[in-house]
All heavy atoms as a GROMACS GRO file, in nm:
protein
  636
    1MET      N    1  13.981   5.048   5.906
    1MET     CA    2  13.856   5.120   5.901
    1MET      C    3  13.835   5.186   5.765
    1MET      O    4  13.724   5.192   5.716
    1MET     CB    5  13.854   5.223   6.015
    1MET     CG    6  13.723   5.288   6.034
    1MET     SD    7  13.606   5.165   6.088
    1MET     CE    8  13.470   5.264   6.125
    2MET      N    9  13.944   5.237   5.708
    2MET     CA   10  13.932   5.302   5.577
    2MET      C   11  13.894   5.202   5.467
    2MET      O   12  13.824   5.237   5.374
    2MET     CB   13  14.064   5.372   5.541
    2MET     CG   14  14.093   5.494   5.628
    2MET     SD   15  13.966   5.620   5.612
    2MET     CE   16  13.995   5.674   5.446
    3ARG      N   17  13.942   5.078   5.481
    3ARG     CA   18  13.906   4.976   5.382
    3ARG      C   19  13.757   4.946   5.385
    3ARG      O   20  13.695   4.928   5.280
    3ARG     CB   21  13.984   4.848   5.407
    3ARG     CG   22  14.122   4.850   5.357
    3ARG     CD   23  14.184   4.715   5.375
    3ARG     NE   24  14.296   4.701   5.283
    3ARG     CZ   25  14.373   4.597   5.278
    3ARG    NH1   26  14.351   4.496   5.360
    3ARG    NH2   27  14.471   4.591   5.193
    4ILE      N   28  13.703   4.938   5.504
    4ILE     CA   29  13.561   4.911   5.516
    4ILE      C   30  13.479   5.025   5.457
    4ILE      O   31  13.383   5.003   5.383
    4ILE     CB   32  13.523   4.886   5.664
    4ILE    CG1   33  13.590   4.758   5.713
    4ILE    CG2   34  13.372   4.878   5.681
    4ILE    CD1   35  13.574   4.733   5.860
    5LYS      N   36  13.518   5.148   5.485
    5LYS     CA   37  13.449   5.264   5.427
    5LYS      C   38  13.460   5.264   5.276
    5LYS      O   39  13.363   5.296   5.205
    5LYS     CB   40  13.505   5.394   5.484
    5LYS     CG   41  13.462   5.423   5.625
    5LYS     CD   42  13.516   5.557   5.670
    5LYS     CE   43  13.478   5.587   5.813
    5LYS     NZ   44  13.529   5.716   5.858
    6ALA      N   45  13.577   5.227   5.224
    6ALA     CA   46  13.596   5.222   5.079
    6ALA      C   47  13.509   5.114   5.016
    6ALA      O   48  13.449   5.135   4.910
    6ALA     CB   49  13.743   5.199   5.046
    7LEU      N   50  13.499   4.998   5.081
    7LEU     CA   51  13.414   4.892   5.028
    7LEU      C   52  13.267   4.930   5.032
    7LEU      O   53  13.192   4.902   4.938
    7LEU     CB   54  13.438   4.762   5.107
    7LEU     CG   55  13.569   4.691   5.080
    7LEU    CD1   56  13.585   4.575   5.176
    7LEU    CD2   57  13.577   4.646   4.937
    8ILE      N   58  13.224   4.993   5.140
    8ILE     CA   59  13.085   5.037   5.148
    8ILE      C   60  13.056   5.144   5.043
    8ILE      O   61  12.952   5.140   4.976
    8ILE     CB   62  13.054   5.089   5.291
    8ILE    CG1   63  13.056   4.972   5.389
    8ILE    CG2   64  12.920   5.160   5.295
    8ILE    CD1   65  13.044   5.013   5.533
    9TRP      N   66  13.150   5.234   5.022
    9TRP     CA   67  13.132   5.338   4.920
    9TRP      C   68  13.122   5.274   4.781
    9TRP      O   69  13.037   5.312   4.701
    9TRP     CB   70  13.250   5.435   4.926
    9TRP     CG   71  13.244   5.540   4.822
    9TRP    CD1   72  13.172   5.656   4.826
    9TRP    CD2   73  13.310   5.539   4.694
    9TRP    NE1   74  13.191   5.727   4.710
    9TRP    CE2   75  13.275   5.657   4.627
    9TRP    CE3   76  13.396   5.449   4.632
    9TRP    CZ2   77  13.321   5.687   4.501
    9TRP    CZ3   78  13.442   5.480   4.506
    9TRP    CH2   79  13.405   5.597   4.442
   10LEU      N   80  13.207   5.175   4.756
   10LEU     CA   81  13.205   5.107   4.626
   10LEU      C   82  13.073   5.035   4.604
   10LEU      O   83  13.013   5.044   4.497
   10LEU     CB   84  13.322   5.010   4.616
   10LEU     CG   85  13.332   4.929   4.488
   10LEU    CD1   86  13.360   5.020   4.370
   10LEU    CD2   87  13.439   4.823   4.501
   11ARG      N   88  13.027   4.963   4.706
   11ARG     CA   89  12.901   4.890   4.694
   11ARG      C   90  12.783   4.984   4.671
   11ARG      O   91  12.696   4.955   4.590
   11ARG     CB   92  12.875   4.806   4.818
   11ARG     CG   93  12.949   4.681   4.822
   11ARG     CD   94  12.897   4.585   4.718
   11ARG     NE   95  13.003   4.492   4.688
   11ARG     CZ   96  13.010   4.417   4.582
   11ARG    NH1   97  12.917   4.425   4.491
   11ARG    NH2   98  13.110   4.337   4.561
   12THR      N   99  12.779   5.094   4.742
   12THR     CA  100  12.667   5.187   4.722
   12THR      C  101  12.670   5.247   4.583
   12THR      O  102  12.565   5.264   4.521
   12THR     CB  103  12.667   5.298   4.828
   12THR    OG1  104  12.794   5.362   4.831
   12THR    CG2  105  12.634   5.244   4.965
   13ASN      N  106  12.787   5.276   4.531
   13ASN     CA  107  12.795   5.329   4.395
   13ASN      C  108  12.753   5.225   4.292
   13ASN      O  109  12.687   5.258   4.193
   13ASN     CB  110  12.936   5.379   4.365
   13ASN     CG  111  12.962   5.513   4.427
   13ASN    OD1  112  12.869   5.584   4.464
   13ASN    ND2  113  13.088   5.548   4.442
   14ILE      N  114  12.790   5.100   4.314
   14ILE     CA  115  12.748   4.994   4.222
   14ILE      C  116  12.597   4.977   4.225
   14ILE      O  117  12.532   4.964   4.121
   14ILE     CB  118  12.820   4.861   4.258
   14ILE    CG1  119  12.968   4.870   4.221
   14ILE    CG2  120  12.755   4.744   4.186
   14ILE    CD1  121  13.050   4.753   4.269
   15ILE      N  122  12.540   4.979   4.345
   15ILE     CA  123  12.395   4.961   4.357
   15ILE      C  124  12.321   5.078   4.293
   15ILE      O  125  12.222   5.059   4.221
   15ILE     CB  126  12.355   4.943   4.505
   15ILE    CG1  127  12.402   4.806   4.554
   15ILE    CG2  128  12.204   4.958   4.524
   15ILE    CD1  129  12.388   4.787   4.703
   16TRP      N  130  12.367   5.201   4.315
   16TRP     CA  131  12.299   5.317   4.255
   16TRP      C  132  12.315   5.321   4.105
   16TRP      O  133  12.228   5.371   4.034
   16TRP     CB  134  12.347   5.447   4.317
   16TRP     CG  135  12.291   5.472   4.452
   16TRP    CD1  136  12.359   5.474   4.570
   16TRP    CD2  137  12.154   5.498   4.487
   16TRP    NE1  138  12.274   5.498   4.674
   16TRP    CE2  139  12.148   5.514   4.626
   16TRP    CE3  140  12.037   5.509   4.413
   16TRP    CZ2  141  12.029   5.539   4.692
   16TRP    CZ3  142  11.919   5.534   4.481
   16TRP    CH2  143  11.916   5.549   4.617
   17SER      N  144  12.425   5.269   4.052
   17SER     CA  145  12.444   5.272   3.907
   17SER      C  146  12.370   5.158   3.837
   17SER      O  147  12.332   5.171   3.721
   17SER     CB  148  12.592   5.267   3.873
   17SER     OG  149  12.648   5.142   3.912
   18ASN      N  150  12.349   5.047   3.906
   18ASN     CA  151  12.281   4.933   3.846
   18ASN      C  152  12.135   4.935   3.890
   18ASN      O  153  12.101   4.896   4.002
   18ASN     CB  154  12.350   4.804   3.891
   18ASN     CG  155  12.300   4.683   3.816
   18ASN    OD1  156  12.204   4.690   3.742
   18ASN    ND2  157  12.367   4.571   3.837
   19LYS      N  158  12.047   4.978   3.804
   19LYS     CA  159  11.906   4.994   3.840
   19LYS      C  160  11.838   4.860   3.867
   19LYS      O  161  11.747   4.851   3.947
   19LYS     CB  162  11.830   5.068   3.729
   19LYS     CG  163  11.885   5.205   3.700
   19LYS     CD  164  11.888   5.292   3.822
   19LYS     CE  165  11.944   5.427   3.788
   19LYS     NZ  166  11.998   5.497   3.899
   20ASN      N  167  11.883   4.754   3.800
   20ASN     CA  168  11.826   4.623   3.825
   20ASN      C  169  11.852   4.578   3.968
   20ASN      O  170  11.763   4.528   4.037
   20ASN     CB  171  11.884   4.522   3.726
   20ASN     CG  172  11.820   4.386   3.736
   20ASN    OD1  173  11.706   4.374   3.779
   20ASN    ND2  174  11.893   4.284   3.697
   21MET      N  175  11.973   4.598   4.015
   21MET     CA  176  12.007   4.559   4.152
   21MET      C  177  11.934   4.648   4.253
   21MET      O  178  11.889   4.600   4.357
   21MET     CB  179  12.158   4.568   4.174
   21MET     CG  180  12.203   4.509   4.305
   21MET     SD  181  12.381   4.512   4.327
   21MET     CE  182  12.432   4.399   4.199
   22LEU      N  183  11.920   4.775   4.222
   22LEU     CA  184  11.846   4.866   4.310
   22LEU      C  185  11.701   4.821   4.323
   22LEU      O  186  11.645   4.821   4.433
   22LEU     CB  187  11.854   5.008   4.256
   22LEU     CG  188  11.789   5.116   4.339
   22LEU    CD1  189  11.858   5.127   4.474
   22LEU    CD2  190  11.794   5.248   4.266
   23LEU      N  191  11.641   4.780   4.213
   23LEU     CA  192  11.504   4.731   4.216
   23LEU      C  193  11.494   4.602   4.296
   23LEU      O  194  11.399   4.584   4.374
   23LEU     CB  195  11.453   4.709   4.074
   23LEU     CG  196  11.309   4.664   4.063
   23LEU    CD1  197  11.216   4.776   4.106
   23LEU    CD2  198  11.278   4.620   3.923
   24LEU      N  199  11.591   4.513   4.282
   24LEU     CA  200  11.589   4.388   4.358
   24LEU      C  201  11.597   4.413   4.507
   24LEU      O  202  11.538   4.340   4.586
   24LEU     CB  203  11.706   4.299   4.315
   24LEU     CG  204  11.694   4.234   4.178
   24LEU    CD1  205  11.823   4.160   4.146
   24LEU    CD2  206  11.577   4.140   4.174
   25ILE      N  207  11.671   4.513   4.547
   25ILE     CA  208  11.684   4.544   4.689
   25ILE      C  209  11.561   4.617   4.741
   25ILE      O  210  11.512   4.589   4.850
   25ILE     CB  211  11.812   4.626   4.715
   25ILE    CG1  212  11.935   4.541   4.686
   25ILE    CG2  213  11.816   4.680   4.856
   25ILE    CD1  214  12.064   4.618   4.685
   26ALA      N  215  11.508   4.709   4.663
   26ALA     CA  216  11.399   4.794   4.711
   26ALA      C  217  11.260   4.732   4.699
   26ALA      O  218  11.172   4.765   4.778
   26ALA     CB  219  11.402   4.926   4.634
   27MET      N  220  11.240   4.640   4.605
   27MET     CA  221  11.106   4.589   4.580
   27MET      C  222  11.043   4.516   4.700
   27MET      O  223  10.926   4.541   4.731
   27MET     CB  224  11.103   4.499   4.458
   27MET     CG  225  10.962   4.476   4.408
   27MET     SD  226  10.959   4.420   4.242
   27MET     CE  227  10.917   4.250   4.266
   28PRO      N  228  11.112   4.430   4.771
   28PRO     CA  229  11.047   4.367   4.886
   28PRO      C  230  11.004   4.466   4.994
   28PRO      O  231  10.898   4.452   5.055
   28PRO     CB  232  11.154   4.271   4.940
   28PRO     CG  233  11.240   4.243   4.824
   28PRO     CD  234  11.242   4.368   4.744
   29PHE      N  235  11.085   4.569   5.015
   29PHE     CA  236  11.048   4.671   5.113
   29PHE      C  237  10.928   4.752   5.064
   29PHE      O  238  10.840   4.786   5.142
   29PHE     CB  239  11.166   4.761   5.144
   29PHE     CG  240  11.280   4.688   5.207
   29PHE    CD1  241  11.397   4.667   5.137
   29PHE    CD2  242  11.269   4.638   5.335
   29PHE    CE1  243  11.502   4.598   5.194
   29PHE    CE2  244  11.374   4.570   5.394
   29PHE     CZ  245  11.490   4.549   5.323
   30MET      N  246  10.926   4.781   4.934
   30MET     CA  247  10.811   4.853   4.879
   30MET      C  248  10.684   4.768   4.890
   30MET      O  249  10.576   4.820   4.920
   30MET     CB  250  10.837   4.890   4.733
   30MET     CG  251  10.943   4.996   4.716
   30MET     SD  252  10.964   5.056   4.548
   30MET     CE  253  11.001   4.909   4.456
   31MET      N  254  10.697   4.638   4.868
   31MET     CA  255  10.582   4.549   4.879
   31MET      C  256  10.530   4.545   5.023
   31MET      O  257  10.408   4.548   5.045
   31MET     CB  258  10.619   4.408   4.833
   31MET     CG  259  10.652   4.396   4.687
   31MET     SD  260  10.508   4.398   4.582
   31MET     CE  261  10.440   4.240   4.619
   32SER      N  262  10.620   4.538   5.120
   32SER     CA  263  10.575   4.534   5.259
   32SER      C  264  10.509   4.666   5.299
   32SER      O  265  10.410   4.666   5.373
   32SER     CB  266  10.690   4.499   5.353
   32SER     OG  267  10.787   4.600   5.351
   33ILE      N  268  10.561   4.778   5.250
   33ILE     CA  269  10.498   4.907   5.278
   33ILE      C  270  10.360   4.914   5.212
   33ILE      O  271  10.263   4.960   5.271
   33ILE     CB  272  10.589   5.023   5.231
   33ILE    CG1  273  10.712   5.032   5.321
   33ILE    CG2  274  10.512   5.155   5.230
   33ILE    CD1  275  10.818   5.126   5.269
   34PHE      N  276  10.353   4.865   5.088
   34PHE     CA  277  10.224   4.862   5.017
   34PHE      C  278  10.122   4.778   5.092
   34PHE      O  279  10.009   4.821   5.113
   34PHE     CB  280  10.244   4.806   4.876
   34PHE     CG  281  10.116   4.780   4.803
   34PHE    CD1  282  10.042   4.885   4.753
   34PHE    CD2  283  10.070   4.651   4.785
   34PHE    CE1  284   9.923   4.861   4.686
   34PHE    CE2  285   9.953   4.626   4.719
   34PHE     CZ  286   9.878   4.731   4.669
   35TYR      N  287  10.161   4.660   5.134
   35TYR     CA  288  10.068   4.574   5.208
   35TYR      C  289  10.028   4.638   5.341
   35TYR      O  290   9.914   4.627   5.384
   35TYR     CB  291  10.129   4.437   5.234
   35TYR     CG  292  10.131   4.347   5.114
   35TYR    CD1  293  10.241   4.269   5.086
   35TYR    CD2  294  10.021   4.338   5.029
   35TYR    CE1  295  10.244   4.185   4.976
   35TYR    CE2  296  10.023   4.256   4.919
   35TYR     CZ  297  10.134   4.178   4.894
   35TYR     OH  298  10.136   4.097   4.785
   36GLY      N  299  10.121   4.703   5.407
   36GLY     CA  300  10.092   4.763   5.536
   36GLY      C  301  10.005   4.886   5.530
   36GLY      O  302   9.920   4.909   5.615
   37LYS      N  303  10.023   4.968   5.427
   37LYS     CA  304   9.951   5.096   5.419
   37LYS      C  305   9.814   5.084   5.354
   37LYS      O  306   9.718   5.143   5.403
   37LYS     CB  307  10.034   5.197   5.339
   37LYS     CG  308  10.163   5.236   5.406
   37LYS     CD  309  10.138   5.343   5.507
   37LYS     CE  310  10.273   5.387   5.562
   37LYS     NZ  311  10.261   5.470   5.676
   38TRP      N  312   9.807   5.015   5.240
   38TRP     CA  313   9.686   5.021   5.160
   38TRP      C  314   9.595   4.901   5.171
   38TRP      O  315   9.489   4.900   5.112
   38TRP     CB  316   9.722   5.045   5.014
   38TRP     CG  317   9.777   5.182   4.995
   38TRP    CD1  318   9.711   5.299   5.015
   38TRP    CD2  319   9.909   5.217   4.956
   38TRP    NE1  320   9.794   5.405   4.990
   38TRP    CE2  321   9.916   5.358   4.953
   38TRP    CE3  322  10.021   5.145   4.922
   38TRP    CZ2  323  10.030   5.426   4.919
   38TRP    CZ3  324  10.135   5.212   4.888
   38TRP    CH2  325  10.139   5.351   4.887
   39MET      N  326   9.636   4.801   5.245
   39MET     CA  327   9.549   4.685   5.263
   39MET      C  328   9.517   4.670   5.411
   39MET      O  329   9.601   4.696   5.496
   39MET     CB  330   9.617   4.558   5.210
   39MET     CG  331   9.644   4.563   5.061
   39MET     SD  332   9.721   4.415   5.002
   39MET     CE  333   9.584   4.304   5.000
   40VAL      N  334   9.396   4.628   5.439
   40VAL     CA  335   9.355   4.609   5.577
   40VAL      C  336   9.405   4.471   5.621
   40VAL      O  337   9.356   4.368   5.576
   40VAL     CB  338   9.202   4.618   5.592
   40VAL    CG1  339   9.161   4.594   5.735
   40VAL    CG2  340   9.154   4.752   5.542
   41ILE      N  341   9.505   4.474   5.710
   41ILE     CA  342   9.569   4.350   5.754
   41ILE      C  343   9.566   4.347   5.907
   41ILE      O  344   9.604   4.445   5.971
   41ILE     CB  345   9.714   4.342   5.704
   41ILE    CG1  346   9.716   4.342   5.553
   41ILE    CG2  347   9.782   4.217   5.757
   41ILE    CD1  348   9.853   4.357   5.495
   42PRO      N  349   9.521   4.236   5.964
   42PRO     CA  350   9.526   4.226   6.111
   42PRO      C  351   9.670   4.234   6.162
   42PRO      O  352   9.764   4.200   6.091
   42PRO     CB  353   9.465   4.088   6.140
   42PRO     CG  354   9.391   4.051   6.017
   42PRO     CD  355   9.457   4.121   5.903
   43GLU      N  356   9.683   4.277   6.283
   43GLU     CA  357   9.816   4.301   6.341
   43GLU      C  358   9.900   4.174   6.347
   43GLU      O  359  10.020   4.178   6.327
   43GLU     CB  360   9.800   4.359   6.481
   43GLU     CG  361   9.927   4.411   6.541
   43GLU     CD  362   9.986   4.530   6.466
   43GLU    OE1  363   9.909   4.613   6.417
   43GLU    OE2  364  10.108   4.537   6.456
   44GLU      N  365   9.839   4.059   6.371
   44GLU     CA  366   9.916   3.936   6.384
   44GLU      C  367   9.969   3.886   6.249
   44GLU      O  368  10.060   3.806   6.245
   44GLU     CB  369   9.835   3.826   6.453
   44GLU     CG  370   9.709   3.785   6.382
   44GLU     CD  371   9.587   3.866   6.423
   44GLU    OE1  372   9.600   3.956   6.508
   44GLU    OE2  373   9.481   3.840   6.366
   45GLN      N  374   9.914   3.934   6.139
   45GLN     CA  375   9.961   3.890   6.007
   45GLN      C  376  10.067   3.983   5.949
   45GLN      O  377  10.127   3.951   5.847
   45GLN     CB  378   9.844   3.880   5.911
   45GLN     CG  379   9.751   3.765   5.943
   45GLN     CD  380   9.640   3.754   5.843
   45GLN    OE1  381   9.618   3.844   5.761
   45GLN    NE2  382   9.566   3.645   5.849
   46ARG      N  383  10.092   4.097   6.010
   46ARG     CA  384  10.191   4.190   5.958
   46ARG      C  385  10.332   4.132   5.960
   46ARG      O  386  10.408   4.151   5.867
   46ARG     CB  387  10.187   4.321   6.035
   46ARG     CG  388  10.065   4.403   6.006
   46ARG     CD  389  10.069   4.535   6.079
   46ARG     NE  390   9.943   4.603   6.064
   46ARG     CZ  391   9.925   4.705   5.981
   46ARG    NH1  392  10.024   4.750   5.911
   46ARG    NH2  393   9.808   4.762   5.972
   47LEU      N  394  10.365   4.057   6.063
   47LEU     CA  395  10.496   3.993   6.071
   47LEU      C  396  10.510   3.888   5.962
   47LEU      O  397  10.616   3.875   5.901
   47LEU     CB  398  10.519   3.932   6.209
   47LEU     CG  399  10.653   3.863   6.229
   47LEU    CD1  400  10.766   3.964   6.215
   47LEU    CD2  401  10.658   3.795   6.363
   48ALA      N  402  10.403   3.814   5.936
   48ALA     CA  403  10.408   3.712   5.831
   48ALA      C  404  10.433   3.776   5.695
   48ALA      O  405  10.509   3.724   5.614
   48ALA     CB  406  10.278   3.632   5.830
   49ILE      N  407  10.371   3.890   5.669
   49ILE     CA  408  10.391   3.958   5.540
   49ILE      C  409  10.533   4.012   5.531
   49ILE      O  410  10.597   4.003   5.426
   49ILE     CB  411  10.286   4.069   5.522
   49ILE    CG1  412  10.151   4.005   5.497
   49ILE    CG2  413  10.324   4.163   5.409
   49ILE    CD1  414  10.038   4.100   5.488
   50LEU      N  415  10.585   4.066   5.640
   50LEU     CA  416  10.722   4.115   5.640
   50LEU      C  417  10.820   4.001   5.614
   50LEU      O  418  10.914   4.017   5.536
   50LEU     CB  419  10.753   4.185   5.772
   50LEU     CG  420  10.890   4.251   5.781
   50LEU    CD1  421  10.902   4.361   5.678
   50LEU    CD2  422  10.912   4.305   5.920
   51LEU      N  423  10.798   3.886   5.676
   51LEU     CA  424  10.885   3.771   5.653
   51LEU      C  425  10.872   3.719   5.510
   51LEU      O  426  10.970   3.673   5.450
   51LEU     CB  427  10.854   3.661   5.754
   51LEU     CG  428  10.892   3.692   5.898
   51LEU    CD1  429  10.847   3.581   5.990
   51LEU    CD2  430  11.041   3.717   5.911
   52MET      N  431  10.752   3.726   5.453
   52MET     CA  432  10.733   3.686   5.315
   52MET      C  433  10.812   3.777   5.221
   52MET      O  434  10.877   3.730   5.127
   52MET     CB  435  10.584   3.690   5.278
   52MET     CG  436  10.554   3.651   5.136
   52MET     SD  437  10.380   3.664   5.095
   52MET     CE  438  10.355   3.841   5.102
   53CYS      N  439  10.810   3.906   5.249
   53CYS     CA  440  10.886   4.000   5.166
   53CYS      C  441  11.036   3.980   5.184
   53CYS      O  442  11.112   3.995   5.088
   53CYS     CB  443  10.846   4.143   5.199
   53CYS     SG  444  10.677   4.182   5.148
   54LEU      N  445  11.080   3.944   5.303
   54LEU     CA  446  11.220   3.916   5.326
   54LEU      C  447  11.263   3.792   5.249
   54LEU      O  448  11.370   3.790   5.188
   54LEU     CB  449  11.246   3.898   5.476
   54LEU     CG  450  11.390   3.875   5.518
   54LEU    CD1  451  11.474   3.997   5.485
   54LEU    CD2  452  11.398   3.842   5.665
   55ALA      N  453  11.180   3.689   5.249
   55ALA     CA  454  11.210   3.568   5.172
   55ALA      C  455  11.214   3.599   5.023
   55ALA      O  456  11.298   3.545   4.949
   55ALA     CB  457  11.106   3.460   5.202
   56MET      N  458  11.126   3.688   4.978
   56MET     CA  459  11.126   3.728   4.837
   56MET      C  460  11.256   3.798   4.803
   56MET      O  461  11.313   3.777   4.696
   56MET     CB  462  11.006   3.818   4.809
   56MET     CG  463  10.992   3.859   4.665
   56MET     SD  464  10.840   3.949   4.630
   56MET     CE  465  10.864   4.098   4.722
   57SER      N  466  11.306   3.878   4.894
   57SER     CA  467  11.433   3.948   4.872
   57SER      C  468  11.548   3.850   4.856
   57SER      O  469  11.631   3.863   4.766
   57SER     CB  470  11.460   4.043   4.988
   57SER     OG  471  11.586   4.102   4.975
   58PHE      N  472  11.553   3.748   4.944
   58PHE     CA  473  11.658   3.647   4.932
   58PHE      C  474  11.645   3.568   4.803
   58PHE      O  475  11.745   3.535   4.739
   58PHE     CB  476  11.655   3.552   5.052
   58PHE     CG  477  11.699   3.616   5.180
   58PHE    CD1  478  11.637   3.586   5.299
   58PHE    CD2  479  11.804   3.706   5.182
   58PHE    CE1  480  11.678   3.644   5.417
   58PHE    CE2  481  11.846   3.765   5.300
   58PHE     CZ  482  11.783   3.734   5.417
   59ALA      N  483  11.523   3.536   4.762
   59ALA     CA  484  11.503   3.462   4.637
   59ALA      C  485  11.547   3.545   4.518
   59ALA      O  486  11.610   3.493   4.424
   59ALA     CB  487  11.356   3.423   4.624
   60PHE      N  488  11.516   3.674   4.518
   60PHE     CA  489  11.560   3.760   4.408
   60PHE      C  490  11.711   3.768   4.402
   60PHE      O  491  11.770   3.763   4.294
   60PHE     CB  492  11.504   3.902   4.425
   60PHE     CG  493  11.360   3.916   4.390
   60PHE    CD1  494  11.290   4.028   4.431
   60PHE    CD2  495  11.292   3.821   4.316
   60PHE    CE1  496  11.157   4.044   4.400
   60PHE    CE2  497  11.159   3.835   4.284
   60PHE     CZ  498  11.092   3.947   4.326
   61ALA      N  499  11.775   3.781   4.518
   61ALA     CA  500  11.920   3.792   4.521
   61ALA      C  501  11.986   3.665   4.470
   61ALA      O  502  12.080   3.669   4.389
   61ALA     CB  503  11.968   3.824   4.662
   62ALA      N  504  11.938   3.550   4.514
   62ALA     CA  505  11.995   3.423   4.468
   62ALA      C  506  11.970   3.402   4.320
   62ALA      O  507  12.058   3.358   4.246
   62ALA     CB  508  11.936   3.308   4.549
   63GLY      N  509  11.850   3.432   4.274
   63GLY     CA  510  11.819   3.418   4.132
   63GLY      C  511  11.902   3.511   4.046
   63GLY      O  512  11.946   3.473   3.936
   64ASN      N  513  11.926   3.631   4.094
   64ASN     CA  514  12.007   3.727   4.020
   64ASN      C  515  12.150   3.678   4.007
   64ASN      O  516  12.211   3.692   3.901
   64ASN     CB  517  12.003   3.863   4.087
   64ASN     CG  518  12.067   3.970   4.003
   64ASN    OD1  519  12.071   3.961   3.882
   64ASN    ND2  520  12.119   4.072   4.069
   65MET      N  521  12.204   3.620   4.113
   65MET     CA  522  12.341   3.568   4.107
   65MET      C  523  12.352   3.454   4.007
   65MET      O  524  12.448   3.447   3.931
   65MET     CB  525  12.388   3.523   4.245
   65MET     CG  526  12.422   3.636   4.338
   65MET     SD  527  12.512   3.588   4.485
   65MET     CE  528  12.417   3.454   4.550
   66VAL      N  529  12.255   3.365   4.005
   66VAL     CA  530  12.258   3.252   3.912
   66VAL      C  531  12.253   3.303   3.768
   66VAL      O  532  12.328   3.256   3.681
   66VAL     CB  533  12.141   3.155   3.942
   66VAL    CG1  534  12.127   3.052   3.831
   66VAL    CG2  535  12.162   3.087   4.076
   67VAL      N  536  12.166   3.397   3.742
   67VAL     CA  537  12.155   3.452   3.606
   67VAL      C  538  12.286   3.520   3.565
   67VAL      O  539  12.332   3.505   3.451
   67VAL     CB  540  12.036   3.551   3.598
   67VAL    CG1  541  12.038   3.629   3.468
   67VAL    CG2  542  11.906   3.476   3.612
   68ASN      N  543  12.348   3.594   3.658
   68ASN     CA  544  12.475   3.659   3.626
   68ASN      C  545  12.585   3.558   3.599
   68ASN      O  546  12.667   3.577   3.507
   68ASN     CB  547  12.518   3.752   3.739
   68ASN     CG  548  12.435   3.878   3.742
   68ASN    OD1  549  12.375   3.917   3.641
   68ASN    ND2  550  12.430   3.943   3.856
   69PHE      N  551  12.591   3.448   3.675
   69PHE     CA  552  12.692   3.345   3.652
   69PHE      C  553  12.673   3.279   3.516
   69PHE      O  554  12.770   3.256   3.443
   69PHE     CB  555  12.688   3.238   3.761
   69PHE     CG  556  12.741   3.285   3.893
   69PHE    CD1  557  12.686   3.238   4.011
   69PHE    CD2  558  12.846   3.375   3.902
   69PHE    CE1  559  12.733   3.281   4.133
   69PHE    CE2  560  12.894   3.418   4.024
   69PHE     CZ  561  12.838   3.371   4.139
   70ILE      N  562  12.549   3.250   3.481
   70ILE     CA  563  12.522   3.188   3.351
   70ILE      C  564  12.560   3.283   3.238
   70ILE      O  565  12.621   3.241   3.138
   70ILE     CB  566  12.374   3.146   3.341
   70ILE    CG1  567  12.346   3.031   3.438
   70ILE    CG2  568  12.336   3.107   3.200
   70ILE    CD1  569  12.200   2.996   3.452
   71ALA      N  570  12.529   3.411   3.251
   71ALA     CA  571  12.564   3.508   3.148
   71ALA      C  572  12.715   3.522   3.134
   71ALA      O  573  12.767   3.531   3.021
   71ALA     CB  574  12.501   3.643   3.180
   72GLU      N  575  12.788   3.521   3.244
   72GLU     CA  576  12.934   3.530   3.237
   72GLU      C  577  12.994   3.407   3.171
   72GLU      O  578  13.088   3.419   3.092
   72GLU     CB  579  12.992   3.548   3.376
   72GLU     CG  580  12.971   3.686   3.433
   72GLU     CD  581  13.027   3.699   3.574
   72GLU    OE1  582  13.096   3.606   3.622
   72GLU    OE2  583  12.999   3.802   3.639
   73GLU      N  584  12.941   3.289   3.199
   73GLU     CA  585  12.992   3.168   3.137
   73GLU      C  586  12.965   3.167   2.986
   73GLU      O  587  13.048   3.122   2.908
   73GLU     CB  588  12.930   3.043   3.201
   73GLU     CG  589  12.978   3.018   3.342
   73GLU     CD  590  13.127   2.991   3.347
   73GLU    OE1  591  13.181   2.923   3.258
   73GLU    OE2  592  13.191   3.040   3.442
   74LYS      N  593  12.849   3.217   2.946
   74LYS     CA  594  12.820   3.224   2.802
   74LYS      C  595  12.913   3.324   2.734
   74LYS      O  596  12.954   3.302   2.620
   74LYS     CB  597  12.675   3.265   2.780
   74LYS     CG  598  12.578   3.151   2.799
   74LYS     CD  599  12.439   3.189   2.755
   74LYS     CE  600  12.348   3.071   2.766
   74LYS     NZ  601  12.214   3.101   2.716
   75GLU      N  602  12.945   3.434   2.802
   75GLU     CA  603  13.038   3.531   2.744
   75GLU      C  604  13.177   3.473   2.729
   75GLU      O  605  13.247   3.501   2.632
   75GLU     CB  606  13.044   3.656   2.830
   75GLU     CG  607  12.926   3.747   2.816
   75GLU     CD  608  12.938   3.871   2.904
   75GLU    OE1  609  13.047   3.896   2.958
   75GLU    OE2  610  12.838   3.942   2.919
   76LYS      N  611  13.219   3.391   2.824
   76LYS     CA  612  13.352   3.329   2.816
   76LYS      C  613  13.360   3.229   2.700
   76LYS      O  614  13.465   3.218   2.638
   76LYS     CB  615  13.384   3.256   2.947
   76LYS     CG  616  13.415   3.348   3.061
   76LYS     CD  617  13.443   3.268   3.186
   76LYS     CE  618  13.465   3.359   3.306
   76LYS     NZ  619  13.485   3.282   3.431
   77LYS      N  620  13.251   3.158   2.671
   77LYS     CA  621  13.252   3.060   2.564
   77LYS      C  622  13.255   3.125   2.426
   77LYS      O  623  13.304   3.069   2.332
   77LYS     CB  624  13.131   2.969   2.575
   77LYS     CG  625  13.141   2.872   2.691
   77LYS     CD  626  13.020   2.780   2.694
   77LYS     CE  627  13.033   2.686   2.812
   77LYS     NZ  628  12.917   2.596   2.821
   78ILE      N  629  13.202   3.245   2.417
   78ILE     CA  630  13.195   3.312   2.286
   78ILE      C  631  13.320   3.383   2.255
   78ILE      O  632  13.418   3.395   2.274
   78ILE     CB  633  13.078   3.413   2.282
   78ILE    CG1  634  12.946   3.337   2.290
   78ILE    CG2  635  13.084   3.497   2.158
   78ILE    CD1  636  12.826   3.426   2.294
   0.00000   0.00000   0.00000
């Protein structure tokens, strides 16, 4: 149990220290809140917008990992 708490503590500190990662995690939720609050959307389309923002979150995460891998490989070559 202590290992899990330590890993969660480490991950939260990494996320709070890395503003790019924090933005990647928070932006889809901010977009869904923006669409829900300030735009007139029928009730049946709210789930579609939430799923769109969830897909955007996964795309950002995958794209971020690819960019990080490429940057690490370039650093190793230099």
